[in-house]
C-alpha positions in Angstrom: 74.7 100.8 66.0 76.8 101.2 69.1 80.6 101.5 68.3 82.7 98.6 69.6 85.0 99.5 72.4 88.7 98.6 72.1 91.7 99.1 74.3 94.8 100.7 72.8 97.9 100.6 75.0 100.0 103.6 74.2 102.5 103.0 77.0 106.2 102.4 76.4 108.8 101.0 78.7 110.7 103.9 80.3 114.4 103.7 81.0 117.0 106.4 81.4 119.0 107.3 78.3 116.5 105.7 75.9 115.3 108.2 73.2 111.6 108.4 73.6 111.0 112.2 73.5 112.9 115.3 72.4 115.9 115.8 74.8 114.3 118.6 76.9 111.3 116.5 77.4 113.0 113.1 78.0 111.8 111.3 81.1 114.3 111.1 84.0 113.6 108.1 86.2 114.8 108.2 89.8 114.4 105.0 91.6 113.6 105.1 95.3 114.0 102.4 97.9 110.8 101.2 99.6 112.3 102.1 103.0 112.9 105.7 101.8 109.2 106.2 100.8 107.6 104.2 103.5 106.4 107.3 105.4 104.5 108.4 102.3 102.9 105.0 101.8 101.9 104.8 105.5 100.2 108.2 105.2 98.0 106.7 102.4 97.4 103.4 104.2 97.5 103.8 107.9 98.9 100.8 109.8 101.0 99.6 106.8 104.5 98.4 107.8 107.4 97.5 105.6 107.2 94.0 107.0 103.7 93.6 105.4 105.3 93.4 101.9 108.7 91.8 102.2 108.8 90.5 98.6 106.2 92.7 97.1 102.6 91.8 96.2 102.5 91.2 92.5 99.2 89.3 92.7 97.3 92.4 93.9 99.5 95.2 92.4 100.2 94.0 88.8 97.1 95.5 87.3 96.0 98.5 85.2 93.3 100.8 86.4 90.6 101.4 83.8 87.7 103.8 83.7 84.6 103.6 81.5 82.7 106.8 81.1 79.0 106.7 80.3 78.2 110.2 79.1 74.4 109.5 78.9 74.2 108.6 82.6 77.0 110.9 83.7 78.7 108.1 85.5 82.1 106.5 85.6 82.9 102.8 86.2 86.3 102.1 87.6 87.8 98.6 87.3 91.1 96.9 86.6 92.5 94.7 83.9 95.5 92.3 84.4 98.9 93.2 83.1 99.8 91.4 79.9 102.3 88.6 80.4 103.0 88.4 76.7 104.2 90.7 73.9 102.1 91.8 71.0 104.8 90.9 68.4 107.0 87.9 67.8 110.0 90.3 67.4 110.7 90.5 71.1 110.2 88.2 74.1 108.3 88.8 77.2 110.4 89.9 80.2 109.4 88.4 83.5 109.0 90.9 86.4 111.7 90.7 89.0 112.5 92.3 92.3 114.4 95.6 92.2 118.0 95.3 93.4 119.8 98.5 94.5 
């Protein structure tokens, strides 16, 4: 019998000054403005301009990359799954995405 696949999301919301790891290993988040990183983005996608995404593109970017490995065929299938727009508990409420404000 083939084992049933299941997805386990181990991610946590990262924020500065929230205890998630021992202090020496705590994540440090540095936010960057789109304009400051545009040259890096354009290097990956030639022809991209900041005007192309004035308010972001949540429809095409709010997704999780997924990979399924078939060890018998030595192949990998890459696909995406949508971002959950709900929580997995009734103890907290879902927080809608919003534009970053600097």
